[in-house]
LOMI-406345 format. One record per residue (C-alpha): residue number from 1; residue in three letters; x, y, z negated. Coordinates in nm, 3 decimals, padded with zeros to 5 digits. Layout:
BEGIN
- NUM / ala / X / Y / Z
...
# end
This chain:
BEGIN
- 1 / met / -00.743 / 01.571 / 01.781
- 2 / ala / -00.873 / 01.820 / 01.524
- 3 / lys / -00.706 / 02.159 / 01.494
- 4 / arg / -00.603 / 02.110 / 01.134
- 5 / pro / -00.403 / 01.787 / 01.189
- 6 / arg / -00.239 / 01.949 / 01.493
- 7 / leu / -00.132 / 02.247 / 01.283
- 8 / ile / 00.002 / 02.022 / 01.006
- 9 / val / 00.200 / 01.814 / 01.253
- 10 / ala / 00.342 / 02.123 / 01.424
- 11 / ile / 00.464 / 02.259 / 01.093
- 12 / leu / 00.621 / 01.924 / 01.001
- 13 / val / 00.800 / 01.895 / 01.333
- 14 / leu / 00.943 / 02.245 / 01.296
- 15 / leu / 01.054 / 02.168 / 00.942
- 16 / ser / 01.219 / 01.843 / 01.051
- 17 / cys / 01.414 / 02.027 / 01.320
- 18 / ala / 01.523 / 02.296 / 01.076
- 19 / leu / 01.628 / 02.042 / 00.815
- 20 / cys / 01.818 / 01.794 / 01.035
- 21 / arg / 02.155 / 01.895 / 00.897
- 22 / ala / 02.038 / 01.876 / 00.536
- 23 / glu / 02.155 / 01.513 / 00.519
- 24 / glu / 02.514 / 01.635 / 00.488
- 25 / ser / 02.480 / 01.674 / 00.111
- 26 / glu / 02.342 / 01.421 / -00.132
- 27 / thr / 02.083 / 01.659 / -00.277
- 28 / pro / 02.023 / 01.925 / -00.011
- 29 / asp / 01.869 / 02.258 / -00.106
- 30 / thr / 01.584 / 02.289 / 00.145
- 31 / ile / 01.239 / 02.442 / 00.162
- 32 / leu / 01.079 / 02.104 / 00.091
- 33 / ser / 01.309 / 02.030 / -00.202
- 34 / arg / 01.225 / 02.366 / -00.356
- 35 / ile / 00.852 / 02.304 / -00.314
- 36 / ser / 00.894 / 01.954 / -00.458
- 37 / ser / 01.085 / 02.093 / -00.756
- 38 / leu / 00.811 / 02.348 / -00.810
- 39 / cys / 00.538 / 02.080 / -00.803
- 40 / his / 00.723 / 01.853 / -01.044
- 41 / asn / 00.873 / 02.101 / -01.288
- 42 / ala / 00.650 / 02.408 / -01.305
- 43 / ala / 00.413 / 02.263 / -01.561
- 44 / lys / 00.650 / 02.034 / -01.749
- 45 / pro / 00.623 / 02.237 / -02.074
- 46 / val / 00.269 / 02.101 / -02.116
- 47 / gly / 00.345 / 01.766 / -01.951
- 48 / ile / 00.143 / 01.820 / -01.630
- 49 / glu / 00.294 / 01.719 / -01.298
- 50 / phe / 00.120 / 01.800 / -00.969
- 51 / phe / 00.185 / 01.605 / -00.649
- 52 / val / 00.088 / 01.610 / -00.283
- 53 / asp / 00.204 / 01.370 / -00.011
- 54 / tyr / 00.139 / 01.351 / 00.363
- 55 / tyr / 00.148 / 01.048 / 00.594
- 56 / gly / 00.072 / 01.110 / 00.961
- 57 / val / 00.079 / 00.818 / 01.205
- 58 / phe / 00.081 / 00.857 / 01.584
- 59 / gln / 00.020 / 00.529 / 01.772
- 60 / gly / -00.068 / 00.402 / 02.116
- 61 / asn / -00.110 / 00.059 / 02.276
- 62 / pro / 00.013 / 00.081 / 02.637
- 63 / val / -00.041 / -00.293 / 02.681
- 64 / gly / -00.308 / -00.537 / 02.565
- 65 / gly / -00.605 / -00.517 / 02.331
- 66 / asn / -00.963 / -00.455 / 02.437
- 67 / ser / -00.844 / -00.132 / 02.601
- 68 / gln / -00.551 / 00.108 / 02.593
- 69 / asp / -00.567 / 00.420 / 02.378
- 70 / phe / -00.378 / 00.666 / 02.156
- 71 / ala / -00.477 / 00.760 / 01.801
- 72 / tyr / -00.364 / 00.980 / 01.514
- 73 / ser / -00.438 / 00.892 / 01.152
- 74 / gln / -00.368 / 01.095 / 00.840
- 75 / tyr / -00.348 / 01.007 / 00.472
- 76 / leu / -00.297 / 01.303 / 00.238
- 77 / pro / -00.321 / 01.219 / -00.135
- 78 / phe / -00.292 / 01.490 / -00.401
- 79 / gly / -00.356 / 01.523 / -00.772
- 80 / phe / -00.185 / 01.543 / -01.108
- 81 / glu / -00.047 / 01.340 / -01.399
- 82 / trp / -00.067 / 01.465 / -01.755
- 83 / lys / 00.169 / 01.297 / -01.998
- 84 / glu / 00.052 / 01.286 / -02.360
- 85 / pro / -00.231 / 01.539 / -02.305
- 86 / leu / -00.310 / 01.759 / -02.606
- 87 / gly / -00.057 / 01.569 / -02.816
- 88 / trp / -00.208 / 01.226 / -02.746
- 89 / arg / 00.086 / 01.002 / -02.834
- 90 / gly / 00.155 / 00.731 / -02.579
- 91 / gly / -00.130 / 00.853 / -02.360
- 92 / arg / -00.138 / 00.948 / -01.996
- 93 / leu / -00.402 / 01.088 / -01.761
- 94 / arg / -00.393 / 01.058 / -01.382
- 95 / ala / -00.640 / 01.193 / -01.125
- 96 / ser / -00.614 / 01.208 / -00.747
- 97 / ala / -00.807 / 01.275 / -00.429
- 98 / val / -00.741 / 01.191 / -00.064
- 99 / ser / -00.791 / 01.381 / 00.259
- 100 / gly / -00.826 / 01.148 / 00.557
- 101 / ala / -00.841 / 01.233 / 00.926
- 102 / gly / -00.799 / 01.080 / 01.269
- 103 / arg / -00.911 / 00.754 / 01.430
- 104 / asp / -00.859 / 00.382 / 01.380
- 105 / leu / -00.658 / 00.240 / 01.672
- 106 / ser / -00.733 / -00.114 / 01.556
- 107 / ser / -01.099 / -00.063 / 01.649
- 108 / thr / -00.984 / -00.013 / 02.010
- 109 / ile / -00.740 / -00.305 / 02.004
- 110 / gly / -00.983 / -00.535 / 01.823
- 111 / asn / -00.732 / -00.681 / 01.575
- 112 / ala / -00.769 / -00.774 / 01.208
- 113 / phe / -00.421 / -00.670 / 01.085
- 114 / glu / -00.476 / -00.293 / 01.088
- 115 / val / -00.199 / -00.113 / 01.274
- 116 / ser / -00.195 / 00.203 / 01.056
- 117 / gln / -00.165 / 00.222 / 00.680
- 118 / ala / -00.271 / 00.589 / 00.702
- 119 / trp / -00.621 / 00.524 / 00.836
- 120 / thr / -00.901 / 00.576 / 00.581
- 121 / asp / -01.187 / 00.799 / 00.698
- 122 / asn / -01.248 / 01.151 / 00.830
- 123 / thr / -01.334 / 01.314 / 00.502
- 124 / leu / -01.217 / 01.434 / 00.160
- 125 / phe / -01.296 / 01.209 / -00.135
- 126 / leu / -01.211 / 01.132 / -00.496
- 127 / tyr / -00.964 / 00.848 / -00.532
- 128 / glu / -00.845 / 00.748 / -00.881
- 129 / ala / -00.908 / 00.892 / -01.227
- 130 / tyr / -00.794 / 00.693 / -01.529
- 131 / val / -00.616 / 00.705 / -01.864
- 132 / val / -00.326 / 00.492 / -01.988
- 133 / gln / -00.230 / 00.405 / -02.342
- 134 / lys / 00.110 / 00.259 / -02.431
- 135 / ala / 00.181 / 00.069 / -02.752
- 136 / phe / 00.427 / -00.170 / -02.917
- 137 / asp / 00.738 / 00.011 / -02.792
- 138 / asp / 00.585 / 00.039 / -02.443
- 139 / arg / 00.552 / -00.339 / -02.410
- 140 / leu / 00.174 / -00.304 / -02.379
- 141 / glu / -00.016 / -00.075 / -02.144
- 142 / val / -00.394 / -00.046 / -02.128
- 143 / leu / -00.568 / 00.132 / -01.839
- 144 / val / -00.933 / 00.244 / -01.818
- 145 / gly / -01.116 / 00.448 / -01.555
- 146 / arg / -01.152 / 00.460 / -01.176
- 147 / ile / -00.869 / 00.238 / -01.051
- 148 / ser / -00.762 / 00.080 / -00.722
- 149 / ser / -00.663 / -00.286 / -00.761
- 150 / ala / -00.394 / -00.262 / -00.490
- 151 / glu / -00.209 / 00.004 / -00.689
- 152 / phe / -00.114 / -00.253 / -00.953
- 153 / phe / -00.159 / -00.605 / -00.812
- 154 / ala / -00.010 / -00.808 / -00.523
- 155 / gly / 00.238 / -00.544 / -00.406
- 156 / leu / 00.612 / -00.548 / -00.332
- 157 / pro / 00.853 / -00.255 / -00.294
- 158 / ala / 00.934 / -00.354 / 00.066
- 159 / leu / 00.567 / -00.350 / 00.170
- 160 / asn / 00.554 / 00.023 / 00.098
- 161 / leu / 00.807 / 00.085 / 00.375
- 162 / leu / 00.575 / -00.044 / 00.648
- 163 / val / 00.350 / 00.148 / 00.885
- 164 / thr / 00.118 / -00.147 / 00.945
- 165 / gly / -00.192 / -00.164 / 00.728
- 166 / gly / -00.177 / -00.542 / 00.753
- 167 / leu / 00.078 / -00.549 / 00.468
- 168 / asn / 00.092 / -00.197 / 00.322
- 169 / ser / 00.038 / -00.199 / 00.035
- 170 / val / -00.090 / -00.558 / -00.009
- 171 / pro / -00.156 / -00.849 / 00.232
- 172 / ile / -00.477 / -00.758 / 00.414
- 173 / ala / -00.622 / -01.108 / 00.368
- 174 / leu / -00.690 / -01.014 / 00.005
- 175 / lys / -00.915 / -00.730 / 00.123
- 176 / leu / -01.083 / -00.941 / 00.392
- 177 / asn / -01.175 / -01.217 / 00.147
- 178 / ser / -01.266 / -01.018 / -00.164
- 179 / pro / -01.348 / -00.669 / -00.297
- 180 / phe / -00.976 / -00.596 / -00.341
- 181 / thr / -00.962 / -00.215 / -00.326
- 182 / gly / -00.683 / -00.036 / -00.140
- 183 / ser / -00.529 / 00.303 / -00.077
- 184 / ala / -00.860 / 00.488 / -00.037
- 185 / asp / -01.104 / 00.303 / -00.263
- 186 / ala / -01.131 / 00.281 / -00.639
- 187 / ser / -01.391 / 00.148 / -00.881
- 188 / trp / -01.456 / 00.141 / -01.254
- 189 / ala / -01.204 / -00.090 / -01.414
- 190 / ala / -01.010 / -00.185 / -01.725
- 191 / gly / -00.675 / -00.359 / -01.729
- 192 / ala / -00.369 / -00.437 / -01.936
- 193 / arg / -00.007 / -00.528 / -01.883
- 194 / trp / 00.203 / -00.708 / -02.144
- 195 / leu / 00.579 / -00.770 / -02.144
- 196 / pro / 00.617 / -01.091 / -02.350
- 197 / ala / 00.989 / -01.137 / -02.281
- 198 / glu / 01.279 / -00.997 / -02.087
- 199 / glu / 01.221 / -01.010 / -01.709
- 200 / thr / 00.860 / -01.131 / -01.735
- 201 / tyr / 00.516 / -00.970 / -01.749
- 202 / ile / 00.150 / -01.068 / -01.759
- 203 / met / -00.118 / -00.843 / -01.611
- 204 / ala / -00.497 / -00.866 / -01.578
- 205 / gly / -00.780 / -00.638 / -01.470
- 206 / leu / -01.158 / -00.641 / -01.440
- 207 / phe / -01.312 / -00.422 / -01.168
- 208 / gln / -01.657 / -00.313 / -01.059
- 209 / ala / -01.739 / -00.476 / -00.723
- 210 / arg / -01.969 / -00.286 / -00.489
- 211 / ala / -02.071 / -00.348 / -00.129
- 212 / asp / -02.011 / 00.014 / -00.028
- 213 / leu / -01.669 / 00.071 / -00.188
- 214 / gly / -01.508 / 00.094 / 00.155
- 215 / asp / -01.753 / 00.365 / 00.267
- 216 / ser / -01.689 / 00.723 / 00.154
- 217 / gly / -02.047 / 00.809 / 00.251
- 218 / pro / -02.215 / 01.136 / 00.161
- 219 / tyr / -02.085 / 01.125 / -00.198
- 220 / his / -01.714 / 01.160 / -00.105
- 221 / gly / -01.614 / 00.911 / -00.374
- 222 / leu / -01.823 / 01.085 / -00.641
- 223 / asp / -02.091 / 00.816 / -00.664
- 224 / leu / -01.984 / 00.685 / -01.005
- 225 / ala / -02.298 / 00.486 / -01.083
- 226 / phe / -02.341 / 00.116 / -01.151
- 227 / gly / -02.593 / -00.054 / -00.922
- 228 / gln / -02.810 / -00.352 / -01.003
- 229 / asp / -02.644 / -00.549 / -00.724
- 230 / asp / -02.290 / -00.475 / -00.842
- 231 / gly / -02.071 / -00.767 / -00.935
- 232 / gly / -01.745 / -00.818 / -01.115
- 233 / phe / -01.399 / -00.869 / -00.970
- 234 / ala / -01.117 / -01.010 / -01.185
- 235 / val / -00.745 / -01.029 / -01.101
- 236 / ala / -00.466 / -01.190 / -01.306
- 237 / glu / -00.094 / -01.185 / -01.226
- 238 / ile / 00.228 / -01.310 / -01.381
- 239 / gly / 00.563 / -01.178 / -01.269
- 240 / trp / 00.932 / -01.255 / -01.299
- 241 / thr / 01.189 / -00.980 / -01.239
- 242 / pro / 01.538 / -01.139 / -01.250
- 243 / asn / 01.829 / -00.897 / -01.293
- 244 / ser / 01.587 / -00.604 / -01.280
- 245 / lys / 01.526 / -00.324 / -01.522
- 246 / gln / 01.198 / -00.390 / -01.696
- 247 / phe / 00.938 / -00.143 / -01.577
- 248 / thr / 00.589 / -00.050 / -01.689
- 249 / ala / 00.270 / -00.068 / -01.485
- 250 / val / 00.259 / 00.310 / -01.451
- 251 / gln / 00.603 / 00.445 / -01.370
- 252 / glu / 00.660 / 00.793 / -01.510
- 253 / asp / 00.851 / 00.903 / -01.200
- 254 / arg / 00.617 / 00.750 / -00.941
- 255 / arg / 00.277 / 00.873 / -00.826
- 256 / phe / 00.162 / 00.592 / -00.599
- 257 / thr / 00.257 / 00.231 / -00.546
- 258 / arg / 00.356 / 00.314 / -00.187
- 259 / asp / 00.643 / 00.529 / -00.327
- 260 / arg / 00.809 / 00.231 / -00.495
- 261 / thr / 01.050 / 00.114 / -00.229
- 262 / glu / 01.341 / 00.001 / -00.445
- 263 / leu / 01.413 / -00.287 / -00.680
- 264 / pro / 01.544 / -00.141 / -01.009
- 265 / gly / 01.856 / -00.352 / -01.067
- 266 / asp / 02.015 / -00.369 / -01.412
- 267 / gly / 02.372 / -00.426 / -01.283
- 268 / ser / 02.396 / -00.787 / -01.405
- 269 / gly / 02.315 / -00.950 / -01.070
- 270 / leu / 02.112 / -00.924 / -00.753
- 271 / pro / 01.763 / -00.801 / -00.848
- 272 / gly / 01.439 / -00.968 / -00.745
- 273 / ile / 01.068 / -00.967 / -00.816
- 274 / tyr / 00.826 / -01.261 / -00.787
- 275 / lys / 00.449 / -01.256 / -00.842
- 276 / leu / 00.186 / -01.527 / -00.876
- 277 / gly / -00.174 / -01.411 / -00.892
- 278 / ser / -00.535 / -01.518 / -00.863
- 279 / tyr / -00.870 / -01.344 / -00.819
- 280 / phe / -01.241 / -01.421 / -00.857
- 281 / ser / -01.551 / -01.220 / -00.773
- 282 / thr / -01.924 / -01.249 / -00.844
- 283 / thr / -02.018 / -01.003 / -00.570
- 284 / ala / -02.338 / -01.081 / -00.377
- 285 / lys / -02.308 / -01.291 / -00.060
- 286 / glu / -02.435 / -01.008 / 00.165
- 287 / asn / -02.109 / -00.822 / 00.111
- 288 / tyr / -01.895 / -01.070 / 00.306
- 289 / pro / -01.859 / -01.168 / 00.673
- 290 / gly / -02.072 / -01.471 / 00.740
- 291 / gly / -02.187 / -01.482 / 00.372
- 292 / trp / -02.284 / -01.845 / 00.304
- 293 / gly / -02.342 / -01.787 / -00.066
- 294 / glu / -02.033 / -01.889 / -00.262
- 295 / asn / -01.837 / -01.654 / -00.486
- 296 / pro / -01.495 / -01.570 / -00.339
- 297 / phe / -01.176 / -01.668 / -00.516
- 298 / gly / -00.815 / -01.721 / -00.416
- 299 / phe / -00.445 / -01.707 / -00.495
- 300 / tyr / -00.129 / -01.530 / -00.381
- 301 / leu / 00.245 / -01.589 / -00.421
- 302 / ile / 00.483 / -01.312 / -00.309
- 303 / gly / 00.843 / -01.214 / -00.375
- 304 / gln / 01.136 / -00.993 / -00.283
- 305 / gln / 01.503 / -01.067 / -00.343
- 306 / ala / 01.814 / -00.858 / -00.282
- 307 / ile / 02.087 / -01.076 / -00.130
- 308 / trp / 02.353 / -00.806 / -00.092
- 309 / glu / 02.430 / -00.479 / -00.271
- 310 / gln / 02.712 / -00.240 / -00.199
- 311 / thr / 02.709 / -00.107 / -00.557
- 312 / arg / 02.564 / -00.330 / -00.827
- 313 / gly / 02.283 / -00.176 / -01.033
- 314 / gln / 02.224 / 00.134 / -00.816
- 315 / pro / 01.897 / 00.101 / -00.617
- 316 / gln / 01.976 / 00.399 / -00.394
- 317 / ala / 02.300 / 00.239 / -00.272
- 318 / pro / 02.298 / 00.035 / 00.054
- 319 / his / 02.156 / -00.314 / 00.012
- 320 / phe / 01.986 / -00.595 / 00.204
- 321 / ala / 01.676 / -00.783 / 00.085
- 322 / val / 01.438 / -01.051 / 00.205
- 323 / phe / 01.069 / -01.059 / 00.117
- 324 / gly / 00.775 / -01.285 / 00.189
- 325 / gly / 00.465 / -01.449 / 00.057
- 326 / ala / 00.140 / -01.630 / 00.120
- 327 / thr / -00.226 / -01.598 / 00.028
- 328 / trp / -00.480 / -01.878 / 00.006
- 329 / ser / -00.853 / -01.861 / -00.038
- 330 / pro / -01.037 / -02.196 / -00.026
- 331 / pro / -01.236 / -02.208 / 00.299
- 332 / thr / -01.583 / -02.139 / 00.162
- 333 / gly / -01.864 / -01.961 / 00.343
- 334 / val / -01.744 / -01.619 / 00.230
- 335 / thr / -01.380 / -01.662 / 00.332
- 336 / glu / -01.279 / -01.478 / 00.647
- 337 / met / -00.905 / -01.560 / 00.641
- 338 / pro / -00.837 / -01.879 / 00.437
- 339 / trp / -00.460 / -01.843 / 00.449
- 340 / ser / -00.201 / -01.590 / 00.557
- 341 / gly / 00.175 / -01.557 / 00.531
- 342 / phe / 00.453 / -01.311 / 00.597
- 343 / leu / 00.833 / -01.301 / 00.598
- 344 / gly / 01.065 / -01.005 / 00.649
- 345 / thr / 01.390 / -00.825 / 00.580
- 346 / ser / 01.473 / -00.477 / 00.455
- 347 / trp / 01.813 / -00.312 / 00.499
- 348 / gln / 01.883 / 00.019 / 00.332
- 349 / gly / 02.185 / 00.203 / 00.469
- 350 / pro / 02.241 / 00.008 / 00.794
- 351 / leu / 02.459 / 00.295 / 00.918
- 352 / pro / 02.751 / 00.405 / 00.695
- 353 / ala / 02.678 / 00.773 / 00.763
- 354 / arg / 02.310 / 00.735 / 00.666
- 355 / pro / 02.287 / 00.547 / 00.333
- 356 / ala / 01.925 / 00.649 / 00.268
- 357 / asp / 01.780 / 00.512 / 00.596
- 358 / his / 01.589 / 00.183 / 00.618
- 359 / leu / 01.577 / -00.082 / 00.890
- 360 / tyr / 01.303 / -00.342 / 00.853
- 361 / ala / 01.156 / -00.637 / 01.042
- 362 / val / 00.862 / -00.856 / 00.941
- 363 / gly / 00.626 / -01.114 / 01.085
- 364 / gln / 00.279 / -01.201 / 00.954
- 365 / ile / 00.012 / -01.455 / 01.048
- 366 / gly / -00.337 / -01.546 / 00.932
- 367 / asn / -00.609 / -01.789 / 01.042
- 368 / phe / -00.987 / -01.746 / 01.051
- 369 / ser / -01.235 / -01.981 / 00.886
- 370 / glu / -01.499 / -02.191 / 01.061
- 371 / pro / -01.792 / -02.012 / 00.887
- 372 / tyr / -01.651 / -01.674 / 00.987
- 373 / ala / -01.593 / -01.786 / 01.346
- 374 / ser / -01.951 / -01.914 / 01.364
- 375 / ser / -02.085 / -01.586 / 01.224
- 376 / val / -01.930 / -01.395 / 01.515
- 377 / gly / -02.019 / -01.658 / 01.776
- 378 / gln / -01.668 / -01.801 / 01.827
- 379 / ser / -01.496 / -02.138 / 01.802
- 380 / pro / -01.260 / -02.184 / 01.504
- 381 / ala / -01.013 / -02.387 / 01.715
- 382 / gly / -00.684 / -02.195 / 01.732
- 383 / ala / -00.840 / -01.895 / 01.555
- 384 / phe / -00.541 / -01.702 / 01.427
- 385 / glu / -00.376 / -01.363 / 01.461
- 386 / ser / -00.005 / -01.285 / 01.428
- 387 / val / 00.202 / -00.964 / 01.428
- 388 / leu / 00.573 / -00.903 / 01.483
- 389 / asn / 00.681 / -00.566 / 01.345
- 390 / ala / 01.005 / -00.366 / 01.325
- 391 / gly / 01.095 / -00.007 / 01.250
- 392 / tyr / 01.354 / 00.240 / 01.129
- 393 / ile / 01.312 / 00.512 / 00.866
- 394 / phe / 01.521 / 00.823 / 00.924
- 395 / lys / 01.548 / 00.991 / 00.585
- 396 / ile / 01.592 / 01.356 / 00.685
- 397 / thr / 01.576 / 01.482 / 00.325
- 398 / lys / 01.460 / 01.330 / -00.002
- 399 / glu / 01.111 / 01.459 / 00.076
- 400 / leu / 01.088 / 01.416 / 00.455
- 401 / ser / 01.120 / 01.103 / 00.669
- 402 / val / 01.053 / 01.019 / 01.034
- 403 / gln / 00.975 / 00.656 / 01.118
- 404 / pro / 00.949 / 00.502 / 01.466
- 405 / asp / 00.767 / 00.168 / 01.454
- 406 / ile / 00.681 / -00.110 / 01.698
- 407 / gln / 00.422 / -00.387 / 01.657
- 408 / tyr / 00.344 / -00.680 / 01.886
- 409 / ile / 00.004 / -00.835 / 01.812
- 410 / ile / -00.054 / -01.194 / 01.922
- 411 / arg / -00.419 / -01.298 / 01.979
- 412 / pro / -00.584 / -00.973 / 01.855
- 413 / gly / -00.898 / -01.063 / 01.663
- 414 / gly / -00.799 / -01.430 / 01.649
- 415 / phe / -01.015 / -01.571 / 01.929
- 416 / gly / -00.817 / -01.492 / 02.244
- 417 / gln / -01.074 / -01.252 / 02.387
- 418 / ser / -00.814 / -00.983 / 02.462
- 419 / gly / -00.450 / -00.985 / 02.565
- 420 / asn / -00.155 / -00.957 / 02.331
- 421 / ala / -00.105 / -00.592 / 02.238
- 422 / leu / 00.207 / -00.379 / 02.212
- 423 / val / 00.173 / -00.085 / 01.971
- 424 / leu / 00.429 / 00.197 / 01.969
- 425 / gly / 00.411 / 00.440 / 01.681
- 426 / leu / 00.573 / 00.719 / 01.483
- 427 / gln / 00.506 / 00.804 / 01.119
- 428 / ile / 00.597 / 01.135 / 00.958
- 429 / ala / 00.597 / 01.135 / 00.578
- 430 / val / 00.637 / 01.422 / 00.332
- 431 / glu / 00.644 / 01.334 / -00.038
- 432 / leu / 00.651 / 01.635 / -00.269
# end
């Protein structure tokens, strides 16, 4: 493990020990809270807010997989938001970069549902940089710039709780079957979100699709050119948010989609959110596993519903929710995982003395297509992978959390070449 990640982890462990009793008050005055306040409020007179977050994941597979190993992965995003820069009414500017470190344990296990949402690459690179314009009493938002599609499409609040990269922050089948960009990749894009009525929205985006978007390469995310082989990637989504406060695509008090872990209830009933989306890409066939020549397209249906709340209309109060969904991409030559599904539960405040903690459990499954199986020399019969996952988030302070996590992977890689794998992990998160 590199010296820098070791130093960061040591500091975080010491801070967590020093801050253990901070949970006694609702808004504890700690070192992290003071730093967070400084980051968020120091530049408010000119509308600039700086942010930096840290996610460190420690994982090992004592049983199963191609071999047994231990790995550390780090995801450290930082940047700023500038609300109404230079008097630009209704405008907003956001820019961010990411520092990644560590290793990918899934490469040792040999599974498709990545075990760590913090794994990106061992480098520093530019992430997103875009502008937002609001209009019509904030019912319309238009975004232009370098944007990640997973920041705005196919996500649920509960998915952002998870350590597994198979669902955080979107179902991984979307990334396997198309140029759906995630928490470390962004491309040139333009999109819009319209609120036609109460509790409904319509959203669409058009993205640049490149074969090397998942590779940071020597340019560290600064290769902003358009290539002659680039294609287009379009996503459209409609949503229904019953009993929820209407929210905009870019929340003013949120920096990343992964921070959105609550359903904003309006107090009239149990809140929910349901999304139906589709995607289509013209990216060249060489960019996909097995590439038989067709253009990839598919659909997704996902949702989350609170079924119990201790205090109606207060997201931070204890509550219990269920979430689930499915993706489907017609089994063409460029489809790696034709269908996938997941179902889980999220319980905030399972212990009366710890109302900010989370207990979650989720299962996910996906099958592999015949063309993909043939491309890797395998039989498509019984080609599927499944994961059972559970964990608990100890909220030490508003800024610091410690999260033990367990994953059991059934048929890693989908073809039965390695034994079922048990993955034990711990995530430390600091959100300033």
